[in-house]
C-alpha positions in Angstrom: 122.4 105.3 91.7 124.7 107.2 90.9 122.4 108.8 87.8 120.7 110.5 90.2 123.6 112.5 91.1 123.6 116.0 89.1 127.0 117.2 87.7 126.2 120.5 89.1 126.7 120.0 92.5 123.8 122.3 93.5 122.3 118.4 94.6 124.8 116.1 96.3 122.6 112.9 97.2 124.7 111.9 100.0 125.7 108.1 100.9 125.0 107.2 104.2 128.0 106.5 106.0 129.0 103.2 107.3 128.3 104.6 111.0 126.5 105.9 114.0 123.5 105.9 111.6 123.2 103.0 109.5 121.0 100.5 111.9 122.0 97.2 112.3 120.5 93.6 110.8 119.0 93.1 114.3 117.4 97.2 114.3 116.5 96.7 110.7 114.3 93.2 111.3 112.3 95.1 114.9 108.6 96.4 113.7 108.8 99.7 112.4 108.2 102.5 115.2 105.7 104.9 113.3 108.0 107.0 112.3 110.2 105.2 110.6 107.2 104.9 108.6 106.7 108.6 107.7 106.2 109.7 104.0 108.2 113.4 104.8 108.3 115.6 101.1 109.9 118.8 101.3 108.1 121.0 99.8 103.7 122.1 99.3 103.6 120.8 96.2 104.9 117.1 96.8 102.8 117.6 100.0 99.5 118.1 98.7 100.8 115.3 95.4 102.0 112.7 98.3 98.5 113.2 100.3 96.3 113.1 97.3 97.7 109.9 96.0 98.4 108.3 99.6 94.9 108.9 101.4 94.0 107.4 103.9 96.8 104.8 103.5 100.3 105.6 104.4 100.9 108.8 106.5 102.2 111.9 105.0 104.1 115.0 106.5 105.7 117.7 105.2 109.7 118.3 107.5 110.2 121.9 106.6 107.9 123.8 108.6 105.4 126.5 107.0 106.7 129.2 107.4 109.7 128.8 105.4 111.0 127.9 102.0 113.2 124.5 101.6 115.8 127.3 99.7 116.1 128.8 103.5 115.4 125.8 105.8 118.1 124.6 108.0 117.2 121.2 109.5 117.4 121.1 113.8 119.2 117.9 115.2 115.9 116.4 115.7 114.6 117.6 112.6 117.6 115.3 110.7 117.1 112.5 112.6 113.1 112.3 111.6 115.3 112.4 108.4 117.1 110.0 109.0 114.4 107.8 110.1 112.0 108.4 107.6 110.2 106.0 105.0 111.1 107.5 102.6 112.0 111.4 101.7 110.1 113.4 99.0 112.3 116.5 97.2 111.6 118.9 94.7 114.5 119.3 93.0 116.1 121.3 90.2 118.0 122.9 93.9 115.4 124.2 95.5 116.9 121.0 98.4 120.3 123.0 98.9 119.9 121.5 102.8 120.4 117.5 101.4 123.8 118.0 101.0 124.4 118.6 104.8 122.8 115.9 105.8 123.8 112.4 104.7 120.7 110.7 104.0 120.2 106.9 102.2 120.2 107.0 98.2 117.6 104.7 98.2 115.1 106.5 100.4 115.9 110.1 99.0 113.5 110.2 95.7 114.5 113.4 93.4 110.8 114.5 91.5 113.0 115.9 89.6 114.7 112.9 87.8 112.7 112.3 85.0 113.7 116.3 83.5 117.0 117.1 84.3 116.8 117.9 80.8 114.1 121.0 80.8 115.7 122.2 83.6 116.1 126.1 83.5 120.3 126.7 84.7 119.8 130.8 85.7 123.3 132.0 83.3 123.7 135.2 86.4 123.5 132.9 89.0 125.7 135.5 91.0 125.3 137.6 94.3 123.6 140.9 93.9 123.8 143.6 96.3 120.4 145.2 97.6 120.4 148.4 99.4 120.7 148.3 103.1 119.5 144.8 103.0 122.8 142.9 101.8 123.2 141.2 99.3 121.7 137.8 98.7 122.5 135.1 95.6 120.0 132.9 93.3 120.8 129.5 93.3 121.5 128.4 89.6 118.8 126.6 88.5 115.2 127.2 89.0 113.0 125.6 91.3 109.7 126.4 90.7 109.1 123.7 88.8 105.2 122.5 89.1 104.5 126.5 87.0 104.6 123.7 84.3 101.5 121.4 84.6 103.8 119.0 82.7 106.5 118.9 85.7 104.2 118.3 88.1 102.5 116.2 85.8 105.9 113.9 86.0 106.9 114.9 89.7 103.2 113.3 89.9 103.9 110.1 88.5 107.7 110.0 90.6 105.3 110.7 94.0 103.1 107.9 93.1 106.1 105.4 91.7 108.3 106.1 94.9 104.8 105.5 97.5 103.5 102.6 95.2 107.5 100.7 96.5 106.5 101.1 99.6 103.4 99.9 99.8 102.8 97.6 97.3 99.7 95.7 98.1 97.6 98.9 97.6 98.9 99.9 94.0 95.0 99.3 92.2 94.3 102.1 94.8 97.3 104.4 95.2 97.5 104.4 90.6 93.6 105.2 90.7 94.2 108.6 93.0 96.9 109.6 91.0 94.7 109.5 87.6 92.2 111.3 88.8 94.8 114.4 90.2 96.9 113.8 86.7 93.5 114.5 84.9 93.0 117.7 86.6 96.8 118.2 85.9 96.0 117.4 82.7 93.0 120.4 82.4 94.9 122.9 83.6 97.5 122.1 80.7 95.3 123.0 78.2 94.5 126.0 79.9 98.1 126.5 78.8 97.4 125.9 75.6 95.1 127.6 75.1 97.0 130.2 76.7 99.8 129.9 73.9 97.7 129.8 71.6 95.9 132.8 72.0 98.8 134.7 73.0 101.3 133.4 70.1 100.9 135.5 67.7 100.6 139.3 70.5 103.5 141.4 70.6 104.1 140.8 74.7 107.1 141.3 76.6 106.9 139.7 80.0 108.9 141.5 83.1 109.6 139.9 86.3 110.1 140.4 90.3 112.7 137.2 89.6 113.5 134.2 87.8 111.2 132.0 89.4 108.4 132.0 86.4 110.5 130.5 83.9 108.9 127.2 83.6 105.7 128.3 82.8 106.8 131.5 80.3 109.1 128.6 78.4 105.9 126.2 78.6 103.6 129.8 77.3 106.7 129.7 74.3 107.0 133.8 76.2 110.6 135.0 77.1 111.4 135.8 79.9 113.4 139.3 81.3 113.4 139.0 85.0 114.6 141.6 87.6 116.7 140.5 90.9 114.3 142.0 93.4 114.5 140.8 96.9 111.5 138.5 97.1 109.4 140.2 100.5 111.7 143.4 101.0 110.3 146.6 100.6 112.2 147.7 97.2 115.7 149.4 96.6 116.7 152.2 95.0 118.5 149.9 92.9 115.9 147.3 92.5 113.5 150.8 91.5 116.5 152.2 89.4 116.6 148.4 87.7 113.1 148.2 86.3 113.0 151.9 84.6 116.4 151.2 83.5 114.7 147.6 81.7 111.6 149.6 80.5 113.5 152.3 78.5 113.9 149.8 75.8 110.5 148.5 75.7 109.1 148.0 72.2 105.5 150.7 72.6 103.7 148.9 70.8 104.2 145.9 73.5 101.9 144.5 76.0 103.7 144.7 79.0 102.9 142.6 81.8 105.1 143.3 84.8 104.7 139.0 86.9 105.4 139.6 90.4 105.0 137.1 93.3 101.5 136.8 94.7 103.9 137.6 98.3 105.0 140.6 97.1 105.1 144.2 99.1 101.9 146.2 97.7 104.4 148.7 97.1 106.3 146.7 94.4 102.9 146.3 93.0 102.5 150.2 92.8 106.0 151.0 91.7 105.0 148.6 88.8 101.9 149.9 87.7 103.4 153.5 88.2 105.5 152.6 85.6 103.1 151.6 83.0 102.8 148.1 83.0 100.2 145.7 83.9 101.1 143.8 86.9 100.3 140.5 87.5 100.5 138.5 90.3 101.8 135.1 89.9 101.3 132.3 93.1 104.7 130.3 93.2 102.3 127.5 95.7 105.5 127.5 98.0 103.8 128.3 101.4 100.0 126.8 102.4 97.9 128.6 100.5 95.5 131.0 103.2 92.4 130.5 102.1 93.0 127.4 102.0 92.6 125.7 98.7 94.5 123.2 96.8 97.5 123.6 94.1 95.2 122.6 91.2 93.1 125.4 91.7 96.1 127.8 92.8 97.6 127.1 89.0 94.3 128.2 87.5 94.0 131.1 89.1 97.7 131.9 88.0 96.5 131.5 83.9 93.0 133.6 84.7 94.8 135.6 85.7 97.5 136.4 82.6 95.0 135.6 80.3 93.0 138.5 81.7 96.3 140.5 81.7 96.6 139.7 77.9 93.0 140.0 77.3 91.7 143.3 78.8 90.3 145.8 77.1 92.2 144.3 73.3 
């Protein structure tokens, strides 16, 4: 419905327009082809959630290729047709899928899994284009997208996924809900660890910097204020990137633990540069791409917490 359309316009759910893409009644009555039974998802975390809930019951696939972020993905004609035929399309929301605005996808089959917590979405006030040396300009979208880094939001997404799948296969409801309950309890134990880390650091003098705004659902959940740079995500550091952090360092209180969060995909050069300035660098797995070597979303979220805990307790 209309309540799904988010006013910022980052995510306009397009209504299917009567025309060549709309099946005629006679077509609808035909048995569905295998392709049209597919549940398609747009992110790695959603793939894992949907596969774990569906188990063997429903075919789940990620429409976006493993080598590209959904933020920058542009569907080919064929991929657009696959999306049109899908039984359901589960998206992360929070501005992660700008490509949905370019396709006319039926509202009834496009499920925005962030629907349960629009009020908690983090807006980026400086969503402007930054100059990054020879790499040219790039903008940051107006919303932080890595919602799943906060296990409470991941759990809300899991509920949306489960509801959507049980509507598709109502006869399997009991089984699907049992599968979901297992993952939910794992997310609850991750959330417990977040709470413990929040308590542990509650009285600490902490300054948290990062290479970008992507970590805000996690840092907010921890009660930490995030001061983020605008570094390019995997490229070599430009002079501007280096200057930005060097300048930020001048104002930091000397008696604080100073953590610098960077994406696990960021370059070694970036890590060394920050460490040389006297920052404790912590790699955060944004879980956007499949893990190598393979590990589950739960393990990856726990790994982040372990690294953060080690960084704040080590030697103190």
